[in-house]
N, C-alpha and C positions, 0 to 999 in steps of 0.2 A: 193679680188682676191687672188688666190693662187700664190706662187712665179712663177710657170710655166706661169700663165696667165699674170703676170706683165711684163714678158720679151717679149711679143708679143701682137699683136692686138687681141682683142676678139670681135667676131661678133655673135650676136644672132638674130634670126628672128622668127616671128610669123605670122600666117595667121588668119585673123578675118573678117568674113562675106564679102568677096570680096576684101579685102585689105591685103597687105603684109607690115609689119613694120619691119625694120631692125635697130638695135642699134649697134654702134661700139665704143669700147674703144681702144685707142691707148696706147702705153707704158706710164704708169703713174708715172714713175720715182721711183718706190718702195714705194709709199705712201700706208699707211695702212688704210686710210680713205675710207669710202664708198662714191662713186661718181657716178653721172649720166653719161650717155654715152657722148662721144665727138661729136657724129654724130648720127642723127636719120633720116631715110628715110622712107617715107610712099608712097606707090604706089598702083595702082589698080592691083589686081591679074590678071593673064592672063585669067583666066576663070570667071572673074567677070560678074555678070548678067547685062543686058542692063540698068536696072534702076539705078544700082550703077555707071555704066560708064557715064550715063547721068549727074549725079550730081558731080562726081569726089570726091576730098577730101574736105569735108566741115568742119565747126567748130565742128559739132556734132561728126564727125569722129575723129577729133583731140582730143576731150575730151575723147572719148572711148579709143583711142590709148594711152593716158596718163596712163591708168591703165595697159596696156600691158608693157609700159616702166617700170613701178614700178615693175612688175613681173620679167622683164629681169634684172633689177638692182639687185634684190635679188638673182637671179640665177647667175649672173656674179660674185657677191661677195660671192657666196657659203653660203648664209644665210639660216638657217633652214626655212622650209616652214610653219612657224607658221600661222595658219589661212587659210591653203590651202582649207579647206572645206568652209570657208566663201567666198573665191574667187570663188569657184565652184558654190555656191549658188547665189552669185552676178551675175555671168555670165549667170546662168540659168534664173534669173529674168529679166535681160536685154534682153536676147534673146526671152524670152516668151512675154514680153511687145512689143518688136519689131514685132513679128509674129502676135500678136493680133491686133496691130495698122494697119499692112499691110492688114490683113483680113477684118477689118471693114471699111477701107478707112478713110476719114477724116470727122468724124461726131463730132459735138460740144461736146456731153457728153460722148464720147467714152473712154477718158483716165481714168476717174473715174471708169467706168465699167471694164476696163482692169486691173486696180489696184485691184479691188475687186476680179476678177477672179483669179489673181495670189495669193492674200492674202488667199483666200479660198483654193487654191491648196496647199499652204504651210501649212495651218492649217490642212487640210486633211491628209497631209503626216506626221503630228505629230511634226512639227518644234517647238522648244521650245519658240522662240520669232519671230513669223512671222512679226509683225509690225516693230520690230527692224531691222531685216534683209532687209525688204522692204525699210526702211528709209536709211539704209546704201547704198543699191543698187541704189536708185533714187536720193540720196543727198538731201532729203527733211526731215524736222523735223517731229517727230512722231505726234505732234499736227496737223500739216498740213495734214498728211496722214490720221489721224483720221477723219478730216473734209471731205476730199475727199472720203473716204470709206463710211461715213454717207450719202453723196450726192448720191453715187452709190446705196446704199441700198434703199434710198427713191425713187430713179428713178425706181429701180427694183420692189418695192412694187406698185408704180403707174402703171407700165407696166404690172402688173399681174404676174411677176416673183418673186419668193421668194428666197432670198439668205439664206445661212445657218445662217448668223448672228454671226458666230463664231469669237471670238476675242482672 
């Protein structure tokens, strides 16, 4: 944090799909160490959709908000935004997977197909490493994703739909 920020409380907030997360750092006594916030508050946004209000703050929300806290720590400590495009791609993938899941409802084989749709989208956009960025965004190893994508391709072939098969 800059000297100016060390002498007063710092508060950063983000809104993310119906939730507001606020991180606060209080006077850190002049430490030059990078530190997480002293306080984190997660609440429903005032305009949150009814289905978000129904579930409230779940463990999945907490997991997603952890990434927001990481971003706010970097901002609070005025760290350069190395990998900002990776953060944008990760957020795009997370949002796209969430929208696909919502659109299909809860079908047994849906996740694999959703992964394949996003993978093919990234490939079509010319991303240099679509499997790597998908692994980063989902927290799954490449080998697991390869298997899930193969399952989706096989299902698509059996259903009469052809995937591009790009890798």
